[in-house]
C-alpha positions in Angstrom: 70.4 38.9 120.1 69.2 41.5 117.8 71.4 41.6 114.7 71.8 44.7 112.5 73.4 44.6 109.4 76.9 46.4 110.4 76.6 43.6 113.2 77.6 46.5 115.8 74.4 46.4 118.1 74.5 46.0 122.0 73.3 43.9 124.2 73.2 46.7 126.6 73.3 50.3 126.7 76.5 51.7 126.5 78.0 54.6 128.4 77.6 56.8 125.4 74.3 55.2 124.7 73.3 56.1 128.2 73.8 59.7 127.4 71.3 59.4 124.2 68.0 59.9 126.4 64.6 60.9 124.3 63.3 63.9 124.7 66.9 65.4 126.1 67.9 68.3 123.6 71.5 68.6 125.1 72.5 64.7 124.5 74.1 64.0 120.8 71.9 61.8 119.0 72.9 58.8 117.4 72.0 60.4 113.7 74.3 63.0 114.7 76.6 60.5 115.2 76.0 58.7 112.2 76.3 62.5 110.3 80.1 63.1 111.8 80.9 59.3 110.2 79.4 59.2 106.7 78.6 61.7 104.1 75.1 60.7 104.1 73.1 63.5 105.8 70.0 62.2 107.5 67.4 64.0 108.7 67.0 64.7 112.2 64.2 62.4 113.8 60.5 64.2 114.1 59.1 61.6 116.4 59.4 58.9 118.8 58.1 57.4 121.5 56.7 60.9 122.6 54.1 61.1 120.1 53.5 57.2 120.7 52.7 58.1 124.9 51.3 61.1 124.6 49.3 61.3 121.0 49.0 64.1 118.7 45.1 65.7 120.3 42.2 64.0 118.2 44.4 61.5 116.2 42.0 58.7 116.2 39.1 60.7 115.4 40.7 62.2 112.8 41.7 58.8 111.2 38.5 58.0 111.3 36.7 61.4 109.1 39.4 61.3 106.9 38.6 57.4 106.1 35.2 57.9 105.7 34.6 61.3 104.6 31.2 61.8 105.5 31.3 65.8 105.2 34.0 67.5 103.8 36.9 68.0 106.3 38.7 71.6 106.3 41.5 71.6 107.9 44.6 74.3 108.3 47.9 74.0 106.3 49.9 73.2 109.5 46.9 70.7 110.7 46.9 68.9 107.5 50.6 68.2 107.7 49.5 66.9 111.0 47.3 64.6 110.9 47.5 63.5 107.2 50.6 61.0 107.8 48.3 58.7 110.3 46.3 58.5 107.1 48.1 58.2 104.1 48.4 54.0 104.1 44.5 54.8 102.4 44.7 56.9 100.2 47.3 56.9 97.2 47.9 60.0 94.8 46.7 59.4 91.1 47.7 62.7 89.7 48.1 66.2 90.5 45.2 68.2 88.4 47.1 71.2 88.7 45.4 74.8 89.5 41.6 75.1 89.8 39.5 77.5 87.4 39.6 79.6 90.1 43.5 80.0 90.1 43.5 79.9 93.4 43.2 75.9 94.0 45.1 73.5 93.4 43.5 69.9 93.3 45.4 66.2 94.1 43.4 63.1 93.6 43.6 59.9 95.1 42.1 56.9 95.7 41.9 54.2 98.2 45.2 52.2 98.1 42.6 49.0 97.5 41.6 50.2 94.0 45.0 48.8 92.8 44.7 45.8 90.7 45.9 42.3 92.5 49.9 42.2 92.3 50.8 38.5 91.9 54.3 38.4 92.5 56.5 36.9 89.8 58.2 33.5 90.6 62.0 33.6 89.3 64.9 31.3 89.7 67.5 33.9 89.5 70.0 34.1 92.7 70.2 37.8 94.2 73.4 39.7 93.8 76.4 38.4 96.4 74.3 35.3 97.3 71.8 37.8 98.8 69.1 35.0 99.8 65.9 35.5 97.4 63.0 38.2 99.0 59.5 36.1 99.8 56.9 38.7 98.2 53.3 38.2 99.1 50.2 38.9 96.7 49.0 42.5 97.1 45.5 42.4 97.7 43.3 44.8 95.0 40.4 45.9 93.0 38.1 45.3 95.5 37.3 49.5 96.7 36.6 52.1 94.1 36.1 54.9 96.8 38.3 58.3 95.9 39.2 61.4 97.2 40.0 64.9 96.4 42.1 67.7 97.9 42.0 71.4 97.3 44.7 73.5 98.6 43.7 76.9 98.9 46.4 79.6 98.1 45.2 83.1 99.5 45.7 84.4 102.6 44.5 81.8 104.4 46.5 78.6 103.8 43.5 75.5 104.2 42.9 72.7 102.7 39.7 70.9 102.1 39.2 67.2 101.7 36.3 65.3 100.7 35.0 62.0 98.8 33.9 61.9 95.0 30.7 60.7 94.8 28.8 58.9 97.2 30.5 55.5 96.8 31.8 53.7 100.9 34.7 52.0 101.5 34.2 48.3 101.0 36.0 47.7 104.3 37.1 49.1 107.6 40.2 50.6 108.3 41.5 48.5 111.2 42.0 46.2 107.4 44.2 48.9 105.7 46.4 49.3 109.1 46.5 45.5 108.5 47.9 45.6 105.3 50.0 48.5 105.2 51.5 50.7 108.1 51.0 54.4 108.0 54.3 56.7 107.6 53.8 58.6 110.9 53.9 54.9 112.9 56.8 53.9 110.5 58.1 57.6 111.5 58.0 56.8 115.0 59.9 53.7 115.1 62.6 54.7 112.5 63.4 57.8 114.6 63.5 55.6 118.1 66.2 53.6 116.5 68.0 57.0 115.1 68.2 57.7 118.9 71.0 54.8 119.3 68.2 52.1 120.1 68.3 48.4 118.6 64.8 47.7 116.7 63.9 45.1 119.1 63.6 47.9 122.0 61.9 49.7 120.3 59.3 47.6 119.0 59.3 46.6 122.4 58.7 49.5 124.1 56.0 50.3 121.2 54.1 47.7 122.2 54.1 48.5 125.7 51.4 50.7 124.6 49.1 48.6 122.8 45.4 51.5 122.9 48.0 54.2 121.9 48.9 52.1 119.0 45.9 51.0 117.8 45.0 55.0 117.9 47.6 55.9 116.1 47.1 53.4 113.7 50.2 50.8 114.4 48.1 47.6 116.1 49.8 45.3 113.2 53.4 46.8 113.6 56.0 44.0 113.9 60.3 43.9 114.5 60.5 43.5 110.6 58.8 46.7 110.5 61.3 48.0 112.5 63.9 46.6 110.7 63.4 47.4 107.5 62.2 51.1 108.4 65.5 51.7 110.3 67.8 49.5 107.5 69.2 52.4 105.3 70.1 54.1 108.8 71.9 51.5 110.4 73.8 50.6 107.3 75.7 54.2 107.9 76.2 54.0 111.3 79.3 52.8 112.9 78.5 52.7 116.6 76.3 50.0 118.9 72.6 50.6 119.2 71.3 49.9 123.2 68.3 48.9 124.5 65.9 51.2 126.2 66.7 51.9 129.9 64.4 49.8 132.0 65.0 47.0 129.6 67.4 44.5 129.0 67.9 41.5 126.5 67.2 37.8 127.4 68.8 35.2 125.4 65.8 32.9 124.0 63.1 35.5 125.0 64.2 38.7 123.7 64.1 42.5 124.9 62.2 42.2 128.3 61.5 44.8 130.7 63.1 44.1 133.8 60.5 45.9 136.4 58.5 43.2 135.1 60.6 40.5 135.8 59.6 40.2 139.5 56.2 40.7 141.7 57.4 43.4 143.8 59.4 44.6 141.2 58.8 48.9 141.0 57.8 50.3 137.9 61.1 52.3 136.9 60.7 56.0 135.7 60.3 56.7 132.5 62.3 59.7 130.7 60.1 62.6 130.8 58.2 64.0 127.7 56.8 67.0 127.2 53.1 66.3 126.0 51.6 68.0 123.3 50.9 71.0 124.4 46.9 72.6 122.8 47.1 76.7 122.4 45.5 78.9 125.0 41.9 79.4 123.8 41.8 82.8 123.2 40.0 85.8 126.0 36.5 85.8 124.1 36.2 81.8 124.3 32.7 80.9 125.8 30.8 78.1 127.1 27.9 75.8 127.0 27.2 72.9 129.1 26.0 69.8 127.1 23.1 70.0 129.7 22.2 73.0 128.9 20.7 72.8 125.7 18.2 70.3 126.4 15.2 72.8 125.7 16.7 73.4 122.3 16.3 69.7 121.4 13.3 69.8 119.1 14.1 73.1 117.7 17.0 72.5 116.3 18.0 71.5 112.3 17.9 68.0 111.0 20.7 67.3 108.7 19.1 65.6 106.3 20.5 66.7 102.4 17.7 69.3 101.3 15.4 67.5 98.5 15.1 69.2 95.1 14.1 72.9 94.6 13.6 72.2 98.8 14.3 75.0 101.3 16.9 75.0 103.7 15.8 74.6 107.8 15.3 78.6 108.8 15.9 79.3 112.4 15.2 83.2 113.4 16.9 84.0 116.7 17.4 87.2 118.1 17.7 89.0 122.1 14.8 91.6 122.5 14.5 93.8 125.3 10.8 93.9 127.0 9.8 96.6 124.4 10.1 94.6 121.6 13.4 96.9 120.7 16.7 95.2 119.1 19.2 98.0 119.5 18.9 101.8 120.7 19.1 103.0 117.1 19.9 101.8 113.5 24.0 102.7 114.0 24.3 101.8 117.7 25.1 98.2 118.6 23.4 97.6 122.1 24.3 94.5 124.2 21.1 93.1 125.4 21.7 89.2 126.3 23.4 88.0 129.3 26.4 85.9 129.6 24.4 82.2 129.5 21.8 83.4 126.2 25.0 84.6 124.6 26.5 81.1 125.2 23.1 79.7 123.7 23.6 81.9 120.2 27.1 80.6 120.0 26.1 76.9 120.6 23.0 77.7 117.7 25.5 78.8 115.4 27.3 75.6 115.6 23.8 73.9 114.7 23.6 75.6 111.6 25.2 75.6 108.3 25.3 79.2 107.6 24.3 82.1 109.6 22.9 85.4 107.7 22.4 89.0 108.4 21.5 92.2 106.6 23.8 94.4 105.0 22.7 97.3 107.8 24.2 94.9 111.3 27.6 94.4 109.1 27.8 98.1 108.9 27.2 98.8 112.1 28.3 96.1 114.6 31.7 95.0 112.7 30.7 91.6 113.8 32.6 88.1 113.7 29.8 86.2 112.5 31.4 83.1 113.7 30.9 80.3 116.7 33.3 81.2 119.9 32.7 77.8 122.0 35.3 76.0 123.5 36.0 73.4 121.1 35.2 75.2 118.0 37.7 76.0 115.2 40.7 78.3 117.0 38.6 77.9 120.2 40.3 74.0 120.8 39.2 72.6 118.0 40.5 71.7 114.0 40.4 73.8 111.4 37.1 75.3 110.7 34.8 72.8 112.6 31.5 74.0 113.9 31.9 77.8 111.9 28.9 78.5 109.9 28.9 80.3 106.8 28.1 83.5 107.0 25.7 85.0 104.6 24.8 88.9 104.3 22.5 90.5 102.3 23.6 93.4 100.5 21.7 94.3 97.6 23.6 97.7 96.7 27.2 96.4 97.9 26.9 99.3 100.5 29.1 97.1 102.7 33.1 98.0 103.2 34.3 95.0 103.9 38.6 94.9 104.1 41.2 93.3 105.5 40.6 94.9 109.0 36.7 93.9 109.2 36.5 91.6 112.2 34.8 88.6 110.0 38.1 88.8 107.8 40.5 88.7 111.2 38.7 85.6 111.9 39.5 83.9 109.0 42.5 84.5 109.0 42.8 83.2 113.1 41.5 79.9 112.3 38.3 81.5 114.2 35.7 82.0 111.7 34.8 81.4 107.4 34.8 84.2 105.0 31.2 85.3 104.2 29.1 85.1 100.9 28.0 88.4 99.9 24.7 88.4 98.2 24.2 91.6 95.6 21.5 92.9 93.2 22.7 92.8 89.5 23.9 96.2 88.2 25.5 96.7 92.1 28.7 98.7 91.8 31.4 96.3 93.7 35.1 97.1 93.7 37.1 95.2 92.4 39.6 95.2 95.3 36.9 94.1 97.6 36.2 91.1 95.3 39.9 90.0 95.3 40.1 90.5 98.8 37.0 88.4 99.4 38.2 85.8 97.4 41.7 85.7 99.3 39.5 85.0 102.1 37.6 82.4 100.9 34.8 84.5 100.7 33.3 85.5 97.1 30.2 88.2 95.9 27.0 86.4 94.8 24.5 87.8 92.2 21.0 87.2 92.6 18.4 88.0 89.9 15.0 86.7 91.0 13.3 89.6 92.2 9.5 89.3 94.7 6.3 91.3 93.4 7.8 94.6 94.9 11.3 94.3 92.9 12.9 93.5 95.9 15.6 90.2 96.4 13.4 87.0 96.8 13.4 85.4 100.1 12.4 82.6 99.0 14.9 82.5 95.8 18.0 83.4 98.3 16.7 80.2 100.4 16.2 77.8 97.9 19.8 78.7 95.9 21.5 78.9 99.1 20.0 74.9 99.4 21.1 74.2 96.1 24.4 75.4 97.2 24.4 72.6 100.2 23.4 74.7 102.9 21.3 73.1 105.0 20.1 74.8 107.7 20.4 78.9 108.1 20.6 80.3 111.3 19.1 84.4 110.9 20.2 86.9 113.2 19.1 90.2 111.6 18.8 92.9 112.0 15.4 94.8 112.2 14.2 94.8 108.4 15.6 91.2 108.0 13.7 89.5 110.6 10.4 92.0 109.9 10.9 90.6 106.3 10.5 87.4 107.7 7.5 87.7 109.2 5.2 89.0 106.6 2.8 86.6 105.7 4.0 86.0 102.2 7.9 84.8 103.7 6.6 83.9 106.9 5.9 80.4 105.4 10.4 80.2 105.1 10.9 80.1 108.7 10.9 76.3 110.6 11.8 78.1 114.7 11.6 81.5 116.2 14.2 81.0 119.3 13.9 84.5 120.8 15.8 85.9 124.3 13.8 88.6 126.2 16.0 90.4 128.3 14.4 92.4 131.2 15.5 95.9 130.3 14.0 98.3 128.2 15.0 100.6 125.7 12.9 103.1 125.0 11.3 104.6 121.5 13.1 105.4 118.6 15.1 102.0 118.4 15.1 99.4 116.4 12.1 97.6 116.6 10.9 94.2 115.8 6.7 94.4 114.5 5.5 92.6 111.9 2.4 94.5 110.1 -0.9 94.2 111.7 -3.2 91.9 109.5 -6.8 92.6 108.3 -9.2 89.8 107.8 -12.0 89.9 105.1 -14.3 91.9 106.8 -11.8 94.4 107.6 -11.0 93.5 111.3 -7.7 93.4 112.3 -6.1 90.6 114.1 -2.9 89.3 115.3 -0.3 89.3 113.2 0.6 85.9 113.7 1.3 83.3 117.0 3.4 80.7 117.9 2.7 77.1 118.0 4.6 74.5 120.1 6.3 77.0 122.9 8.1 76.6 125.5 9.7 79.1 127.6 13.2 78.5 129.7 14.6 80.6 132.2 18.4 81.4 131.4 20.0 83.2 133.8 18.4 86.8 134.6 17.1 86.3 130.7 13.9 84.3 129.3 14.0 82.3 126.5 11.0 81.4 124.0 11.7 78.5 121.7 8.4 78.4 119.2 7.0 77.6 115.7 6.0 79.3 112.6 5.5 77.2 109.8 1.9 76.0 109.5 2.7 72.7 108.4 2.5 70.1 110.9 6.0 68.3 111.6 4.4 65.7 112.8 2.7 64.9 109.7 5.8 64.2 107.8 4.8 66.4 105.6 7.3 68.5 104.2 6.6 71.8 102.8 8.6 75.4 102.2 11.4 75.7 104.6 10.5 71.9 106.3 12.8 69.2 106.5 10.5 66.5 108.3 10.8 65.9 111.9 13.8 66.9 113.4 15.9 64.6 114.4 17.8 64.2 118.2 20.9 67.2 118.3 21.1 66.6 122.0 25.0 66.4 122.2 25.0 64.1 125.4 22.9 61.7 123.5 24.7 61.4 120.4 26.1 58.2 119.8 29.2 57.6 118.2 29.5 56.4 114.9 32.7 55.2 112.6 33.4 58.7 110.9 31.5 60.9 112.4 33.3 64.1 114.1 33.2 64.2 117.8 35.9 66.3 120.0 36.3 66.6 123.3 34.5 70.5 124.5 37.0 71.7 126.8 36.1 73.2 129.8 33.1 70.1 129.8 33.7 66.9 131.1 31.8 65.0 128.9 31.8 65.0 125.3 30.3 67.2 122.9 29.0 66.2 119.0 28.6 69.6 117.0 27.5 69.5 113.8 29.8 69.8 110.5 29.2 73.4 108.7 29.2 73.4 105.1 32.0 73.1 103.5 34.2 75.3 101.2 33.5 72.4 99.0 30.3 74.2 98.5 31.8 76.5 96.3 31.6 74.9 93.6 27.4 73.7 93.7 27.3 78.0 94.6 29.0 78.5 91.2 26.3 76.7 89.5 23.4 78.3 91.3 24.2 82.1 91.8 25.8 84.5 89.4 29.6 85.5 90.0 29.6 89.3 90.6 32.6 89.7 88.6 32.0 87.7 85.3 27.7 89.1 85.3 26.7 91.1 83.4 25.2 94.6 84.4 21.7 94.3 83.8 18.8 95.1 85.1 17.7 98.7 85.7 19.8 100.1 88.9 16.6 102.2 90.4 14.8 99.1 90.8 13.7 98.8 94.6 15.5 96.6 96.4 15.6 95.0 100.0 17.7 98.0 101.6 19.3 97.8 105.3 
C-alpha cells in the first residue's frame, strides 16, 4: 500500500474523491480542500495527465532544438514559457548580465548542467533530527560538458526571446543522458499537479507509465515513484483528506496499482476522462499552401546554408513576376497583381528558403508590403516564433520611406507573422528620430553604408558583403524595377547566382515598370545581347510559367567559389531531408508530409551587424548630400 506522510491515503476512491475528475471545472480539487484545512496557499495545478496524453504541439522537436541550439531560436514570450520547462533540466542559469548596451534587451547566461563540478556527498555519522533515517545521497556527475548559452529578452513593442549557443562547442552527451540524471520541471509539475487533484503518487506514476512514448517525448522516460512522492511531499503533508487511485485502476496488495481493464483478456477498455486537446489557433485567412512535391523543380536553384567565407558574398536569388511584355507594374505607384495562386505560394516558399528578402524603397512605398512568409507552418501561420520568415532589407539611400506603426511590415511583426526590417541608408540622410525609435522597438534598425561605386551610388558588392558579414547567408531580391535592372548591369550581374522569373499570360502595355537591362556593345561596336541564362528550366504552374536559370559565370560543378557563389547547392527538397538531432522540423498544416524549411536569420545576428554597418543614430553626418545615390 502507498504510504503518505499523513497516513491518510485510501486504497480505493472515496465518494468525495470520485468527484474530483481531471479537467472538470465544476469539481473541487484536492488543492482547494488542502487550502481549506491549512493556512498554506497552494497554487492551482497548472498541468496534469492532459499534457501527457495530448502533448504541447512540437514539444519533442523543440526539446531537441533547444538542447543542440544549432541555430539561434527566436520565440514569443508565451512560447518560451511554454517550452522552456521541458528543457530546464539541461540549462542552469549562471548569472543575469542585466540590460544590454542598446537598452532594449536583458541577457541571461546559462551553462549545461554537467558543467558544474562533480559533487561527492560527505560521510557523516550524525543522526538526523527526530530519529529520521539518513538520506542516501549519490555522487553527482559533473565537469564533463562546457556548452554555454545565452537568452536575450527584447523589451520593445514585441516581447521576444532569442536563445543561442555561445561558441562552437557541442554537448559531450545526448539529451537522453540528462533526462536520466535530472527530470525537467514540466514532467515534475505534471506529477505534482495530478497528485494535487486527489490521487495517490503510486496511482499517478502508474497512469503516467501507460503512455511511455509520449512520456519520453516530454523528457519523463526515467521518472520513478520516488520522483512523484518527492515532488508532492510538501503538499501531502498539509493535505488532511484521503488520496485515491484513478478511475479504472485499483490497489492490489503485493502488485501495486493495476489497470482493472487489463486483468482479463476480454476486458473492455474503460473510458478515460475527456481531456481537451491543446488547440492550435486558427490559421489567418491569408495563409498559403505549397505542397512539398511542387518544389522539386526548384531544388537545384535553392541556396546552400553553408556559412559564407570571410569577405564572401551571400547566395543571391533574383526573382520577380512579369507580364509577357516584361513589365512588373502598370506604373511605379500602382501595385499590379500578376502571378497566379500557385506561383504566389511558390514565391513565399522561396522566401522561407532565404535568410533575407531585399527590395528597393520604391517598392516599399508603393506596395506597403509585409515581406514575410505566409505559408502554413511559418511563425504566426501555425508555426513557432518567427521561423521561416526572412529578414526584410530595404534599400533607402535618402530615407524616403515613412515607416510607422501602421506599416504592414511592422503590423506583421506585432502579430508574430514577420520580422522587422533593416533599412540601409546613405550617410547624411535625414532620418527622423521617431522613425529610428519605432523601428528599434520592433526589432529593426537603420543601417548606414559608406561604400559607393564608380557612379557615386551605394555599391551592391558592399551591400551584399556587409550582409554576409552580418550573418545573412542568402538573399532573395524581389524588386522593384530599378533594383532588378541595376543587378542585371554587367558590373553587378556576377553577384547574382540564380534568377527565378514568373511569366504570366498577360500584356500590361507600354508606360509601366519594365525589366530591361541595357544593351551591350562588343569591341567592334556591334550590339550584342545583354545576357543569356544557363542551366535553364521551364515549369508550368497553374496558368503561369516559371523560368529558373543561372547568371553567375562561375561553374558550380567546378567547386570554385566566386562572387555570389557558395559552391554546389545542397539538396533542399523538404520531402527528402533527413530528420537529424537538433534540426528544426515541424509539420506544415494542410500537407500530409513533414516539411523542413531553412531557419531564417535570427535577431542574434544584430550584434555582428553592428560591427559591419554604421549605426545611423551614432554616425556623423558626413559625405556630400548632393552626391548621386541609388534612388528608387
